[in-house]
N, C-alpha and C positions, 0 to 999 in steps of 0.2 A: 084422459087415457093416452098413452104413448102409441104412435102409429107404428107400422111395420118397419119403416126406415130407422126410427129411433131405437126400436128393439134390436135391429141388426147392428147398429152402431154400438149399443151396449154389449151385445154378444161378442162383437169383435174385440172389445176391450177386455172382456172376461176370459176369452178363449186361451190366452197364454198361460192361464193357471192350470190348464188341462193338457199341457204339452206331453205329459207322460203317457197319454192314451192315444193310440193310433187307430184311425178309422180307415176302412177299405174303400168305400164308395163316396161317402158324403164328408164334407169338411166339418170340423168340430164347431166352428162358428155358426154354421147353418143348423146343426143339431141343437146347440145352445139357444139359438134364436127361436126354434120351435118350442123348447121347454119354457123359455121366458114368455113367449106368446100365451101359452096356457096359464102361466102364473099371472100375467097382467090382466087378461080378459076374463079369467075364471071359467072358460069354456071347457067342454068335454074333449077328450083326446080325439075322437073321430071327427070333430069340427076343425081340426088343424088344416089351414089352407095348403093344399098340395102344390099349388103353383109357386109358393114362396118358401116352403120348408120341406125337409125330408118326410117320408111316410110316418104315420103316427106310431107304428110298431118300432121303428128305429129310434125315434125320440124317447118313447117310453122305455125301451131297452136300456138306453144310456142313463136315463133318469133313475131307473132301478139300480143300475150298476154304481152310480155315484152314491146312492142312498146306502146300499149294502156295504160299500167300502168306506163309508163315512168321509168321503172326499170333501163335501161341503163343510162339515164340522172342522176338518183339518185346516181348510182355507181360512175359516173365521178365526180359528185359534191363532194362526200366524199373523192375521191382520190385527188382532187385539194385543199381540205380545210386543210389538215394536212401535216406536214413535216415528216421527217424520224423518229423523236422522238415521233410521234403520238400526236403532240400538234398543236393547231391552230396558225397561224402566219399571219402577215400582208404582203400582196403581194406588193412589192415595184415597180417592173418593169415588164412590159408585152409588147407584140408585136402583132399588128393586121395586117391582110392581108386577101385577098380574091383570090380564084382561080376559073377558069372557068371549068365547068363540062358539057361536051356535052350530050345532051339528045337524045336518040334514039326513044322515044315515046312522046306523049303529056302529059299534066297534068298541075298542078298548079305550080306557081312560075317558069315558063319557059318563057324566052324572047329571041328575036333575036339580034344577034350581027354580026360583020364582020366575026367571026369564025363559025357562024352557030347558031342554036337555042340551048339553054341550060340554066343552072342555075349557080349562084355564091355561092360558099361555103365560109362562113366567119369563121375565127378562131382567137381566142386570146390565145396566149401561153405565159406562164411565163418564167422567165429566167432559171428555173430548169426543163423545158420541161413539165410542167403541163398544160393541156388544161383547160382553164377557160371558154371558150364559143365556141359553134358550132351552126351555123344557116345557113339556106338556104334562098336566096332571088332571085328575078327576075334579070336576067343578063343584061337587057336593061339599067336601070338607072345607074348613076355613083356611085362608091363605097362610096363616101363621104356622100351620102344621107342616108346611113343606120347606120352610126357610132353612132349618137345620140340615136336613138331608142334602139340600142344594149346595150349601156352603161346604159341607164335608166332601162332596164329590168334585168340587171345583179344583182345578190344578192350583198348586201353591203359587205359581207365578201370576195367576189372574185374581187371587184373593185381594180385595181392597183393604186398606187400613180402616176406612170409615164407610159403613154401609147405611144409607139413608132410606127410610121407608115411611109410610103413612101411619095413621093411628092403629091400623089393623095389626101392626107388628109390635105394638107396645106391650111388652111382657118382661117382667124381671127374670124369670127363668131362662127365656130365650136369650136375653142380653147377657146373662152370666155364662151361658154355654157358648155363646159366640165369642165372648171375651177369652175363653180358654183356647179358641181357635185363632186368637190374635186378630179378631175382627170386632170393631166397636160399632154397635148398632145405635143409630140415632133416629128416634121417632117421637113425635109429640105425644104427650099423655092423653089418655082417654078422659072423657068428661066425668065418668063415674069413679075415677081413681080417687081414693081417700087422700093419699099423700101426693098432692098435685104440684109439688115443688120440682122445678126442673131448671137446669143451667141454660139460660138463654143464649150463651155464647156458642154452644154446640148447635142450637137450632138455627143459627144463621146459614148453616149448610142446607137446611131443609128448604130454604127459599129457591134452591136450584133443582128441586125434585121434578120440576116441569120437564126436565130433559128426557126422562124415561116416558112421560106422558106424550111428549112430542114424537118420540121414537115409535111408540105404538101407532100414532096417527100416520106416520110415514109408512110403516109396514102395511097399514090397511089401505094404502093407495093401490096395492096389488090385490085384485079381487079374489084370488084363490086363497088369500090369507084371512079375509073377512069372515067367511063361512067355511066350515070344515065339511068337505064332501067325501073325503077318504075314510074308509073303514079302518085302515091301519094308521095308528098314530105316527109311525115312523115316516110314512109318506107325507102326511101333513106337516110334520116338523121339517122334513127336507125342503118343502116349498117355502117354509118360513125362513130357513137358513139361506136359501137361494135369494129370497127377497132382501135379506140383510146384506148379502154380498153385493147385490145390485145397488143398494143404497150407498154402500161404501164407495163404489165407483161413481155413481150418478150424482149424489148430493154431497157426501163428506170428502170426496176426492182422495180416498185411501186406495192407492193403486199398486202396481207391480213393484215399485221401489221399496215398499214396506214389506211386501210378502217375500221378496227374493232373499 
């Protein structure tokens, strides 16, 4: 777990992204530090250390403001759109997967499974560890039922040419419909498929699908992401987006030069 000094360093690096917002009493880096402290520790808002951060009401007010204005989503979109030379580029290869997040409370987009009640977090990650899509869905339906709506809602600039998934996405109707959207789905055939012939050259890309699995593991280093405590799915998704922004700065070194 990162200590308070590391959290404040991370908040100092992220704070230039929020220059358009002016605060009256507290600096933005201190407010972001309090929000990131909640994200890292998974604690409740009333446990926010008053000697290090602004009051809980101030931090929660700005967290709600960022969520309502979709500021975190806009920042992620800008980070995913440009390469290291600050130029837009075509995303050729990306990986899709979903992970189960247990829910301690009720709310929307929560369903029952064998592992208990919870929600599914869907992510699409490019080959260079850029997050292209984050969304929450009910945990009860099968993963393959959500892939088409996800791709249809994605901005055209973020749609990859090749989308790699596991056996759960092996479906000829889904592949044909994605082909109409100019996205080629690559997934290994299921064991019970009668026509089990598949071009092995395309499956070479499947060997790199661990990228999205590793990304989920990195996201779950933030305790507020591991378990969903929020009733509103928008609040939980906002924490996940903030964790993705922190990863861009902390691990993948995607900073202001790309966002500007």
